[in-house]
VOBA-1610 file (N, C-alpha, C; in pm, whole numbers, padded with zeros to 5 digits, always signed):
BEGIN
Met+00084-00120+00000Met+00000+00000+00000Met+00088+00125+00000Ala+00039+00232-00063Ala+00116+00356-00069Ala+00134+00413+00070Thr+00246+00478+00091Thr+00275+00539+00220Thr+00244+00688+00221Lys+00207+00743+00109Lys+00166+00882+00103Lys+00061+00898-00007Asp-00015+01007+00003Asp-00122+01030-00093Asp-00069+01095-00219Thr-00104+01041-00333Thr-00069+01100-00461Thr-00195+01106-00546Tyr-00194+01194-00646Tyr-00311+01200-00733Tyr-00271+01248-00871Asn-00354+01215-00967Asn-00334+01255-01104Asn-00419+01380-01131Ala-00360+01478-01194Ala-00432+01604-01219Ala-00554+01585-01307Arg-00560+01475-01384Arg-00674+01449-01472Arg-00781+01364-01403Gly-00760+01330-01279Gly-00864+01262-01203Gly-00965+01362-01151Thr-01081+01313-01108Thr-01184+01402-01054Thr-01191+01396-00902Val-01115+01306-00840Val-01109+01299-00694Val-00968+01339-00651Lys-00962+01439-00568Lys-00835+01492-00519Lys-00826+01474-00368Pro-00708+01477-00310Pro-00697+01470-00164Pro-00777+01582-00098Ser-00852+01547+00005Ser-00934+01647+00075Ser-00846+01731+00167Pro-00849+01864+00153Pro-00770+01949+00243Pro-00826+01943+00384Gly-00738+01950+00481Gly-00784+01945+00620Gly-00838+01809+00660Phe-00796+01706+00590Phe-00845+01571+00616Phe-00813+01524+00757Asn-00915+01466+00823Asn-00898+01411+00957Asn-00969+01275+00959Ala-00892+01167+00960Ala-00949+01033+00950Ala-01042+01002+01067Tyr-01008+01045+01187Tyr-01091+01015+01304Tyr-01222+01094+01300His-01215+01215+01247His-01336+01295+01232His-01430+01230+01130Asp-01375+01183+01019Asp-01457+01114+00919Asp-01516+00985+00976Ala-01435+00912+01052Ala-01483+00787+01111Ala-01601+00813+01205Glu-01591+00918+01283Glu-01699+00953+01375Glu-01826+00991+01299Asn-01811+01071+01194Asn-01928+01112+01116Asn-01993+00994+01044Leu-01911+00901+00996Leu-01968+00782+00931Leu-02042+00696+01032Arg-01986+00681+01150Arg-02056+00602+01253Arg-02188+00667+01291Asn-02188+00798+01306Asn-02312+00868+01341Asn-02416+00855+01230Ser-02370+00850+01104Ser-02463+00840+00992Ser-02535+00706+00989Met-02479+00606+01059Met-02539+00472+01060Met-02611+00439+01190Lys-02617+00534+01280Lys-02684+00511+01407Lys-02835+00521+01393Gly-02907+00460+01484Gly-03051+00478+01490Gly-03127+00393+01391Leu-03246+00440+01356Leu-03338+00364+01273Leu-03311+00375+01125Gly-03231+00468+01085Gly-03206+00487+00942Gly-03061+00519+00915Thr-03031+00545+00790Thr-02893+00575+00749Thr-02890+00707+00676Asp-02803+00795+00718Asp-02788+00923+00650Asp-02690+00905+00535Glu-02743+00865+00422Glu-02657+00832+00309Glu-02588+00954+00249Asp-02645+01072+00270Asp-02581+01192+00218Asp-02444+01214+00283Val-02433+01184+00413Val-02306+01197+00483Val-02205+01098+00426Ile-02250+00974+00403Ile-02163+00871+00347Ile-02111+00914+00210Ile-02201+00963+00127Ile-02163+01006-00007Ile-02067+01124-00001Asp-02098+01221+00083Asp-02015+01340+00090Asp-01873+01308+00133Ile-01858+01216+00227Ile-01725+01181+00275Ile-01651+01095+00173Leu-01712+00985+00130Leu-01639+00888+00048Leu-01608+00939-00092Ser-01695+01022-00147Ser-01672+01071-00283Ser-01576+01189-00288Asn-01538+01239-00171Asn-01446+01352-00166Asn-01315+01318-00094Arg-01287+01189-00085Arg-01160+01142-00030Arg-01092+01050-00131Thr-00962+01059-00137Thr-00888+00966-00222Thr-00890+00827-00159Asn-00851+00727-00235Asn-00848+00593-00179Asn-00752+00585-00061Phe-00639+00653-00074Phe-00542+00655+00037Phe-00608+00709+00164Gln-00685+00816+00151Gln-00750+00875+00268Gln-00858+00781+00322Arg-00930+00712+00234Arg-01033+00618+00280Arg-00970+00505+00361Gln-00850+00462+00321Gln-00783+00357+00398Gln-00748+00405+00538Gln-00715+00533+00551Gln-00686+00589+00684Gln-00814+00595+00767Val-00927+00622+00703Val-01055+00625+00775Val-01090+00485+00826Ile-01066+00384+00745Ile-01091+00245+00786Ile-01011+00213+00912Lys-00884+00251+00914Lys-00798+00225+01030Lys-00848+00303+01152Ala-00888+00429+01130Ala-00936+00511+01242Ala-01066+00453+01299Phe-01153+00404+01213Phe-01280+00345+01256Phe-01255+00220+01341Lys-01161+00138+01296Lys-01126+00017+01371Lys-01064+00054+01505Ser-00978+00154+01505Ser-00912+00197+01628Ser-01012+00255+01728Ser-01108+00330+01679Ser-01203+00400+01767Ser-01317+00310+01815Tyr-01366+00222+01727Tyr-01487+00146+01760Tyr-01469-00006+01754Asp-01348-00050+01721Asp-01320-00194+01710Asp-01419-00264+01616Gln-01451-00196+01506Gln-01541-00253+01406Gln-01481-00235+01267Asn-01520-00323+01176Asn-01477-00315+01037Asn-01570-00220+00963Leu-01517-00109+00916Leu-01601-00007+00853Leu-01672-00060+00728Ile-01601-00138+00647Ile-01664-00190+00525Ile-01783-00279+00561Asp-01767-00365+00660Asp-01878-00452+00701Asp-01995-00371+00753Glu-01966-00267+00829Glu-02072-00182+00884Glu-02149-00111+00772Leu-02076-00060+00675Leu-02141+00009+00564Leu-02227-00088+00483Lys-02173-00206+00457Lys-02247-00305+00378Lys-02375-00348+00449Ser-02372-00353+00582Ser-02491-00392+00657Ser-02601-00287+00651Glu-02563-00164+00619Glu-02659-00054+00616Glu-02713-00024+00476Leu-02638-00061+00373Leu-02670-00018+00238Leu-02723-00132+00153Gly-02772-00099+00036Gly-02825-00201-00054Gly-02808-00163-00199Gly-02831-00260-00288Gly-02831-00235-00431Gly-02698-00188-00486Asn-02704-00111-00594Asn-02583-00060-00657Asn-02505+00033-00565Phe-02576+00102-00477Phe-02508+00194-00387Phe-02414+00119-00295Glu-02457+00004-00245Glu-02371-00079-00162Glu-02247-00123-00240Asp-02266-00162-00366Asp-02153-00207-00448Asp-02053-00095-00472Val-02105+00026-00496Val-02018+00140-00518Val-01936+00171-00393Val-02003+00175-00279Val-01935+00208-00154Val-01830+00104-00121Glu-01863-00024-00135Glu-01764-00128-00108Glu-01643-00113-00199Gly-01668-00086-00328Gly-01559-00069-00423Gly-01469+00048-00389Leu-01530+00156-00342Leu-01451+00274-00304Leu-01365+00248-00181Met-01411+00160-00093Met-01339+00137+00033Met-01226+00035+00018Leu-01232-00052-00082Leu-01124-00147-00104Leu-01002-00075-00163Thr-00882-00127-00138Thr-00766-00073-00206Thr-00779-00104-00355Pro-00715-00027-00444Pro-00724-00056-00588Pro-00685-00199-00622Ala-00581-00251-00556Ala-00536-00387-00585Ala-00642-00489-00544Lys-00702-00473-00426Lys-00805-00565-00381Lys-00930-00554-00468Phe-00962-00433-00511Phe-01079-00414-00596Phe-01059-00484-00730Asp-00941-00466-00792Asp-00912-00534-00917Asp-00914-00686-00899Ala-00856-00733-00789Ala-00854-00877-00762Ala-00996-00930-00748Gln-01083-00855-00683Gln-01222-00893-00668Gln-01291-00903-00803Gln-01266-00806-00890Gln-01327-00805-01022Gln-01276-00920-01108Leu-01148-00951-01099Leu-01090-01063-01174Leu-01148-01195-01126Asn-01166-01208-00996Asn-01225-01330-00941Asn-01368-01347-00992Tyr-01443-01238-00993Tyr-01579-01241-01046Tyr-01579-01286-01193Ala-01481-01237-01269Ala-01476-01268-01412Ala-01452-01416-01439Met-01388-01485-01341Met-01353-01626-01364Met-01429-01724-01276Glu-01519-01675-01192Glu-01591-01766-01104Glu-01707-01831-01179Gly-01741-01952-01137Gly-01854-02021-01197Gly-01823-02072-01336Ala-01930-02107-01408Ala-01916-02159-01544Ala-01895-02043-01641Gly-01789-02052-01720Gly-01762-01947-01818Gly-01674-01838-01761Thr-01611-01763-01850Thr-01520-01656-01811Thr-01556-01528-01885Asp-01559-01417-01813Asp-01583-01288-01876Asp-01448-01234-01923Glu-01415-01266-02048Glu-01283-01231-02101Glu-01264-01081-02113His-01372-01007-02131His-01361-00861-02145His-01308-00797-02017Ile-01351-00849-01900Ile-01303-00795-01774Ile-01155-00825-01756Leu-01115-00948-01784Leu-00974-00985-01772Leu-00887-00893-01855Leu-00928-00874-01979Leu-00849-00793-02071Leu-00848-00647-02030Glu-00964-00595-01993Glu-00974-00454-01953Glu-00878-00421-01839Ile-00874-00506-01739Ile-00790-00479-01623Ile-00643-00499-01654Leu-00607-00613-01710Leu-00466-00643-01732Leu-00402-00555-01839Ala-00481-00507-01935Ala-00426-00426-02043Ala-00410-00279-02006Thr-00479-00234-01900Thr-00480-00090-01872Thr-00413-00051-01741Arg-00362-00147-01666Arg-00297-00115-01540Arg-00146-00099-01560Thr-00082-00024-01473Thr+00063-00008-01478Thr+00130-00136-01431Asn+00260-00147-01454Asn+00333-00265-01407Asn+00318-00283-01256Lys+00332-00175-01183Lys+00321-00180-01037Lys+00181-00226-00995Gln+00079-00176-01061Gln-00058-00215-01028Gln-00081-00363-01057Ile-00020-00414-01165Ile-00035-00556-01198Ile+00029-00643-01091Tyr+00149-00606-01046Tyr+00214-00681-00938Tyr+00126-00681-00813Glu+00072-00565-00778Glu-00007-00553-00656Glu-00139-00630-00665Leu-00208-00622-00779Leu-00334-00694-00790Leu-00313-00845-00793Ala-00200-00890-00852Ala-00170-01033-00852Ala-00146-01083-00710Glu-00076-01002-00632Glu-00051-01038-00492Glu-00181-01042-00413Ala-00267-00942-00435Ala-00396-00936-00365Ala-00484-01054-00404Tyr-00480-01091-00531Tyr-00560-01204-00579Tyr-00519-01332-00510Gln-00389-01356-00500Gln-00341-01479-00436Gln-00375-01480-00287Thr-00366-01365-00222Thr-00399-01356-00080Thr-00546-01388-00056Glu-00633-01338-00142Glu-00776-01355-00124Glu-00826-01492-00168Asn-00757-01555-00265Asn-00809-01677-00325Asn-00725-01802-00301Ala-00609-01786-00239Ala-00519-01899-00210Ala-00477-01972-00337Val-00478-01905-00447Val-00430-01958-00574Val-00378-01839-00653Ser-00277-01860-00735Ser-00220-01747-00808Ser-00310-01706-00924Leu-00301-01581-00961Leu-00377-01531-01075Leu-00334-01602-01202Lys-00206-01631-01214Lys-00156-01704-01331Lys-00224-01839-01343Glu-00235-01912-01233Glu-00300-02043-01236Glu-00447-02031-01275Ser-00514-01931-01223Ser-00656-01912-01257Ser-00674-01881-01404Ile-00587-01797-01457Ile-00594-01763-01599Ile-00570-01887-01685Gln-00473-01967-01647Gln-00442-02088-01723Gln-00556-02189-01718Cys-00629-02192-01608Cys-00741-02287-01595Cys-00864-02242-01674Asp-00879-02112-01691Asp-01003-02059-01750Asp-00988-02010-01894Asn-00868-02013-01948Asn-00846-01962-02084Asn-00755-02058-02160Ala-00744-02036-02290Ala-00663-02126-02372Ala-00611-02054-02495Gly-00513-02114-02560Gly-00464-02067-02689Gly-00397-01931-02685Asp-00412-01858-02794Asp-00345-01729-02808Asp-00395-01627-02706Phe-00525-01635-02670Phe-00578-01540-02573Phe-00514-01563-02436Glu-00497-01688-02399Glu-00429-01719-02274Glu-00286-01666-02276Asn-00217-01684-02387Asn-00080-01634-02399Asn-00075-01482-02388Leu-00174-01416-02444Leu-00182-01269-02437Leu-00200-01225-02291Leu-00293-01288-02220Leu-00317-01251-02080Leu-00195-01276-01993Leu-00128-01389-02015Leu-00010-01421-01936Leu+00105-01324-01964Ala+00115-01279-02089Ala+00218-01181-02123Ala+00190-01048-02054Leu+00063-01008-02048Leu+00025-00885-01979Leu+00049-00898-01829Leu+00021-01018-01776Leu+00034-01040-01632Leu+00179-01029-01585Lys+00274-01048-01674Lys+00416-01036-01635Lys+00451-00893-01595Gly+00375-00795-01642Gly+00401-00656-01604Gly+00537-00607-01650Lys+00572-00637-01775Lys+00704-00601-01829Lys+00697-00489-01933Arg+00589-00415-01936Arg+00577-00310-02037Arg+00674-00195-02010Asp+00738-00146-02114Asp+00820-00025-02106Asp+00725+00091-02075Glu+00749+00165-01969Glu+00658+00273-01931Glu+00717+00412-01956Ser+00823+00416-02032Ser+00882+00547-02064Ser+00797+00617-02170Thr+00819+00746-02184Thr+00746+00825-02285Thr+00835+00857-02405Val+00960+00812-02400Val+01053+00836-02511Val+01026+00735-02621Val+01016+00784-02744Val+00987+00698-02859Val+01109+00688-02949Asp+01151+00568-02977Asp+01262+00541-03069Asp+01202+00515-03207Thr+01209+00615-03294Thr+01145+00604-03425Thr+01203+00490-03508Ser+01333+00471-03499Ser+01394+00363-03577Ser+01345+00226-03530Leu+01329+00209-03398Leu+01277+00083-03345Leu+01129+00067-03383Ala+01057+00176-03386Ala+00916+00170-03425Ala+00903+00122-03570Lys+00994+00167-03655Lys+00992+00121-03794Lys+01020-00029-03802Val+01115-00076-03721Val+01148-00219-03718Val+01028-00300-03669Asp+00966-00253-03561Asp+00849-00324-03507Asp+00736-00329-03609Ala+00713-00219-03678Ala+00606-00214-03777Ala+00632-00313-03890Gln+00757-00319-03935Gln+00793-00412-04041Gln+00776-00557-03994Glu+00814-00584-03869Glu+00802-00720-03816Glu+00655-00760-03802Leu+00569-00667-03765Leu+00426-00696-03757Leu+00370-00726-03895Phe+00414-00649-03994Phe+00371-00674-04132Phe+00416-00812-04177Thr+00541-00846-04149Thr+00595-00976-04188Thr+00523-01090-04116Ala+00482-01065-03991Ala+00415-01169-03911Ala+00268-01185-03947Gly+00213-01087-04021Gly+00071-01093-04050Gly+00036-01083-04196Glu+00026-00963-04245Glu-00021-00939-04381Glu+00069-01002-04487Asp+00197-01016-04458Asp+00294-01059-04561Asp+00320-01209-04560Arg+00231-01287-04496Arg+00255-01431-04493Arg+00122-01506-04487Trp+00128-01634-04516Trp+00009-01718-04503Trp-00001-01760-04357Gly-00109-01719-04291Gly-00118-01741-04147Gly-00054-01626-04072Thr-00073-01625-03943Thr-00024-01513-03861Thr+00066-01564-03749Asp+00179-01496-03730Asp+00268-01527-03618Asp+00221-01445-03497Glu+00129-01503-03420Glu+00069-01431-03308Glu+00171-01393-03201Thr+00276-01474-03186Thr+00375-01446-03082Thr+00444-01312-03105Lys+00467-01277-03229Lys+00530-01147-03259Lys+00439-01032-03218Phe+00310-01044-03249Phe+00214-00940-03210Phe+00208-00928-03058Ile+00203-01041-02989Ile+00196-01040-02843Ile+00319-00972-02784Lys+00437-01004-02835Lys+00561-00947-02782Lys+00561-00794-02796Val+00528-00746-02914Val+00530-00601-02938Val+00420-00531-02858Phe+00300-00587-02859Phe+00186-00521-02795Phe+00193-00524-02643Cys+00265-00621-02586Cys+00269-00633-02440Cys+00397-00580-02377Arg+00498-00552-02456Arg+00627-00506-02402Arg+00656-00359-02432Arg+00611-00309-02546Arg+00640-00170-02583Arg+00550-00073-02508Ser+00601+00048-02489Ser+00522+00152-02424Ser+00406+00192-02515Phe+00303+00248-02456Phe+00188+00290-02537Phe+00225+00405-02630Ala+00314+00492-02586Ala+00362+00599-02674Ala+00434+00540-02794His+00517+00438-02769His+00589+00371-02876His+00492+00301-02970Leu+00390+00236-02916Leu+00293+00166-03000Leu+00220+00261-03094Arg+00190+00381-03045Arg+00123+00477-03135Arg+00211+00508-03256Lys+00341+00518-03233Lys+00433+00542-03344Lys+00441+00418-03435Val+00440+00300-03375Val+00441+00176-03454Val+00319+00172-03546Phe+00204+00211-03494Phe+00082+00208-03575Phe+00094+00304-03694Glu+00157+00419-03671Glu+00178+00515-03781Glu+00269+00454-03888Glu+00379+00393-03843Glu+00473+00332-03936Glu+00410+00214-04009Tyr+00325+00141-03939Tyr+00257+00026-04000Tyr+00168+00073-04115Phe+00100+00184-04095Phe+00014+00238-04200Phe+00097+00281-04321Gln+00216+00337-04296Gln+00303+00378-04406Gln+00346+00258-04489Ile+00366+00145-04424Ile+00410+00025-04495Ile+00295-00041-04571Thr+00179-00049-04507Thr+00068-00129-04561Thr-00046-00047-04620Asn-00048+00083-04592Asn-00162+00167-04628Asn-00291+00111-04567Lys-00276+00058-04447Lys-00387-00008-04380Lys-00375+00013-04230Asp-00484+00048-04165Asp-00482+00065-04019Asp-00458-00070-03953Val-00379-00072-03846Val-00347-00197-03779Val-00473-00266-03726Glu-00576-00188-03690Glu-00701-00249-03646Glu-00765-00332-03757Asp-00759-00283-03880Asp-00815-00357-03992Asp-00737-00486-04017Ser-00606-00479-04002Ser-00525-00600-04019Ser-00559-00703-03912Ile-00577-00658-03789Ile-00612-00750-03681Ile-00747-00817-03710Lys-00841-00740-03759Lys-00973-00796-03792Lys-00963-00900-03904Asp-00870-00877-03997Asp-00854-00970-04109Asp-00774-01094-04071Glu-00676-01077-03982Glu-00581-01185-03955Glu-00614-01267-03830Met-00694-01214-03740Met-00720-01280-03612Met-00869-01299-03592Ser-00903-01375-03489Ser-01045-01403-03463Ser-01068-01429-03315Gly-01194-01433-03276Gly-01233-01469-03141Gly-01181-01377-03032Ser-01155-01438-02917Ser-01110-01361-02800Ser-00976-01294-02823Phe-00889-01360-02899Phe-00758-01302-02925Phe-00772-01174-03008Gln-00859-01176-03107Gln-00884-01055-03185Gln-00939-00945-03095Met-01034-00980-03010Met-01091-00882-02918Met-00983-00819-02831Gly-00893-00903-02779Gly-00787-00853-02692Gly-00691-00762-02763Met-00650-00799-02884Met-00556-00717-02958Met-00618-00583-02999Leu-00745-00586-03037Leu-00814-00461-03074Leu-00826-00370-02952Ala-00852-00427-02835Ala-00863-00347-02713Ala-00730-00279-02682Leu-00620-00351-02700Leu-00488-00292-02676Leu-00460-00177-02772Val-00497-00194-02898Val-00479-00086-02996Val-00561+00035-02958Gln-00687+00012-02923Gln-00777+00123-02891Gln-00732+00197-02765Phe-00685+00122-02665Phe-00636+00187-02543Phe-00508+00264-02571Ala-00419+00205-02651Ala-00293+00273-02683Ala-00319+00403-02758Lys-00413+00401-02850Lys-00443+00520-02929Lys-00507+00630-02846Asn-00601+00593-02758Asn-00676+00693-02683Asn-00732+00629-02556Pro-00656+00630-02446Pro-00703+00565-02323Pro-00839+00615-02276Ala-00859+00746-02274Ala-00988+00801-02229Ala-01100+00761-02324Gly-01071+00761-02453Gly-01171+00721-02551Gly-01209+00575-02535Tyr-01110+00492-02502Tyr-01136+00350-02480Tyr-01236+00331-02366Phe-01213+00400-02254Phe-01302+00384-02140Phe-01437+00452-02163Ala-01440+00562-02235Ala-01567+00625-02268Ala-01655+00530-02348Asn-01594+00462-02443Asn-01668+00365-02524Asn-01716+00248-02439Lys-01631+00202-02346Lys-01670+00092-02257Lys-01789+00133-02168Leu-01787+00257-02122Leu-01898+00305-02040Leu-02027+00313-02121Tyr-02015+00361-02244Tyr-02134+00369-02329Tyr-02191+00230-02357Glu-02103+00135-02385Glu-02147-00002-02410Glu-02216-00060-02286Ala-02166-00026-02168Ala-02224-00077-02045Ala-02366-00026-02022Met-02396+00090-02078Met-02528+00151-02057Met-02618+00143-02179Ser-02576+00072-02282Ser-02655+00060-02404Ser-02719-00077-02412Gly-02816-00087-02500Gly-02879-00217-02522Gly-02993-00244-02427Ala-03032-00371-02419Ala-03150-00409-02343Ala-03129-00396-02192Gly-03008-00424-02147Gly-02980-00417-02003Gly-02854-00338-01975Thr-02838-00297-01851Thr-02720-00220-01812Thr-02621-00310-01740Asp-02495-00300-01778Asp-02389-00373-01709Asp-02347-00289-01589Asp-02425-00301-01481Asp-02398-00220-01362Asp-02259-00244-01307Arg-02219-00370-01301Arg-02088-00404-01246Arg-01976-00340-01328Gly-01988-00345-01460Gly-01887-00285-01546Gly-01882-00135-01531Leu-01997-00075-01521Leu-02007+00070-01504Leu-01939+00113-01374Ile-01971+00043-01266Ile-01912+00075-01137Ile-01762+00052-01139Arg-01719-00058-01200Arg-01576-00093-01203Arg-01494+00015-01273Ile-01540+00061-01387Ile-01465+00160-01463Ile-01459+00293-01389Ile-01572+00336-01335Ile-01574+00465-01265Ile-01481+00463-01144Ile-01491+00358-01062Ile-01408+00351-00943Ile-01260+00345-00979Ser-01226+00271-01083Ser-01085+00252-01118Ser-01023+00373-01187Arg-01106+00464-01239Arg-01050+00577-01315Arg-01070+00714-01252Val-01146+00724-01142Val-01174+00858-01087Val-01050+00931-01040Glu-00945+00858-01003Glu-00822+00924-00961Glu-00714+00919-01069Val-00753+00879-01189Val-00656+00865-01298Val-00683+00964-01411Asp-00794+00946-01482Asp-00819+01027-01602Asp-00967+01050-01628Met-01049+01054-01523Met-01192+01068-01542Met-01230+01200-01609Met-01152+01305-01589Met-01182+01431-01658Met-01178+01411-01809Asp-01077+01339-01857Asp-01065+01314-02000Asp-01173+01218-02050Ile-01207+01119-01967Ile-01312+01024-02006Ile-01445+01095-02023Lys-01475+01188-01933Lys-01601+01263-01944Lys-01607+01343-02074Ile-01494+01400-02112Ile-01488+01476-02238Ile-01512+01383-02357Glu-01445+01267-02356Glu-01460+01172-02466Glu-01602+01114-02469Phe-01662+01094-02353Phe-01798+01042-02348Phe-01896+01141-02411Phe-01878+01268-02383Phe-01967+01369-02441Phe-01950+01374-02593Lys-01826+01361-02640Lys-01802+01358-02784Lys-01873+01239-02848Leu-01873+01128-02778Leu-01930+01004-02831Leu-02082+01006-02830Cys-02141+01060-02723Cys-02286+01047-02703Cys-02365+01177-02714Gly-02295+01290-02702Gly-02367+01416-02705Gly-02438+01446-02574Lys-02414+01364-02471Lys-02471+01385-02339Lys-02362+01363-02235Ser-02381+01422-02116Ser-02281+01406-02012Ser-02287+01267-01952Leu-02174+01220-01903Leu-02168+01091-01836Leu-02256+01093-01711Phe-02257+01205-01641Phe-02338+01217-01521Phe-02486+01194-01550Ser-02536+01252-01659Ser-02679+01238-01692Ser-02715+01093-01720Tyr-02625+01019-01783Tyr-02649+00877-01809Tyr-02652+00798-01678Ile-02551+00820-01594Ile-02536+00742-01473Ile-02650+00768-01375Glu-02691+00893-01361Glu-02794+00928-01265Glu-02924+00853-01293Val-02956+00837-01421Val-03081+00771-01459Val-03067+00619-01457Ile-02953+00570-01506Ile-02939+00426-01527Ile-02887+00351-01405Leu-02784+00402-01341Leu-02723+00329-01231Leu-02803+00341-01102Phe-02863+00460-01079Phe-02939+00480-00957Phe-03083+00521-00989Pro-03166+00428-01037Pro-03306+00459-01060Pro-03378+00473-00927Lys-03510+00471-00930Lys-03585+00490-00806Lys-03584+00362-00723Glu-03467+00322-00678Glu-03451+00204-00593Glu-03411+00249-00455Ser-03426+00163-00358Ser-03380+00193-00223Ser-03229+00180-00218Arg-03163+00284-00171Arg-03018+00280-00164Arg-02970+00226-00030Thr-03061+00214+00067Thr-03021+00162+00197Thr-03114+00050+00238Lys-03067-00031+00334Lys-03148-00140+00384Lys-03242-00093+00494Lys-03215+00027+00546Lys-03305+00087+00645Lys-03378+00204+00578Thr-03481+00255+00646Thr-03551+00372+00597Thr-03460+00493+00610Arg-03457+00574+00507Arg-03372+00693+00512Arg-03422+00789+00617Lys-03331+00863+00673Lys-03366+00962+00774Lys-03282+01087+00755Lys-03310+01187+00834Lys-03227+01306+00854Lys-03221+01401+00736Thr-03248+01357+00617Thr-03238+01449+00504Thr-03335+01407+00396Ser-03392+01504+00327Ser-03489+01472+00222Ser-03437+01501+00083Arg-03319+01561+00072Arg-03267+01591-00061Arg-03215+01465-00127Lys-03221+01462-00259Lys-03180+01343-00333Lys-03028+01328-00325Pro-02978+01207-00287Pro-02833+01188-00279Pro-02771+01186-00416Arg-02648+01230-00422Arg-02576+01232-00551Arg-02441+01171-00530Phe-02413+01070-00611Phe-02280+01009-00609Phe-02188+01097-00693Arg-02084+01153-00629Arg-02006+01255-00697Arg-01865+01211-00734Ser-01832+01087-00718Ser-01695+01043-00747Ser-01667+01041-00897Gly-01656+01159-00954Gly-01617+01167-01095Gly-01730+01145-01191Ser-01855+01140-01147Ser-01963+01107-01237Ser-02019+01228-01310Gln-01990+01346-01261Gln-02051+01464-01321Gln-01983+01502-01451
//
C-alpha cells in the first residue's frame, strides 16, 4: 500500500484538504446510528476522499470502535449503492482482484473484464493486484488464468500479467519502424499469422511507442493496424488485440466507449459501469467525461444518474435526517 497520498491532475477525486481520519470515522458512525442511514453523509465523505484517505478512515474506525467499517457500511446499504461504496473502500489492488475473481468464477469466463484490467494497469498495479488475488483466493492469478483460458488469448493474458511493459514516454522512431515491419511480416505478408510477434510487441512496448508503430505500419501497408487485426485474427484473441490498440491510441476514448457499451442495449452492465468509474476517478476521469460527451452528445453524469441509480432503495433501512436526493459525486458529473 502507498505510504503517502498521490493523485493525477486528470482525475476528478483529489486529496481532501484538512483531512482528519478520526473525524470522518466519527461522522460515518453517526450516519449509521438509529433507525435509518444518512446516506448523504456517506456520499459526501467517500466521494471527496482519495483511496489513500479512505484507507486511513478504515484504520481510524477500527481503532475507535473496534469494528470493520466496510462490514458496517455493507450492513446498512443495498443495491448498486452498496456495491459502489464497497468498491470505493477497497484498495485498488483488492478491488481489481475482486473483479478478476468475479470474471472467472462459476461456469464461463468474462474475457472482457480480464483484458480490460490487465491491459490498462501499470506494471506496479499488476504486481499488486496479482498479490492481492493470491492472498484472497489462495491460488495465483496465473494459475486461474491458465485454468479458464486457452490458446493465443491465454498467452496474451499471461504476457500482460508479467508486467514487463516499457513505461517510458521516449519513442525510438527507428525501433518503431522495425516493429512495424516485423508486424507486417508476421501478418499481412505471410500465409497465417505469427501471433507471438504481435503479443511481444503489444505487451512489451510503451503505449507511446505503440502509437508510433501504428503510424509506421500504415506507411508500410496503407492499412490501419485495427483492420489488419480484424482480417488476420479471430475470437477472444482478436478482441484482446483490438482493445490494446484502442487503449494505446486513446485511453480516455477506450473507457468512454466501454462506459457507453455498459449503458446501451437491453440491459445495463452495472458491475462494469461501477468498475470503470471507481478505477478511473483518480486517474483520467476528466478526459473520459470529455470523450464520453463527444461520443454520445450527453454528459456521463446524466447517463449514470438515470441508469445506475433509478428509483430504488439505496439503503437497507428507511432513510432519515435528510430529504434531498443523494448524488454520487466520485467523478460522475
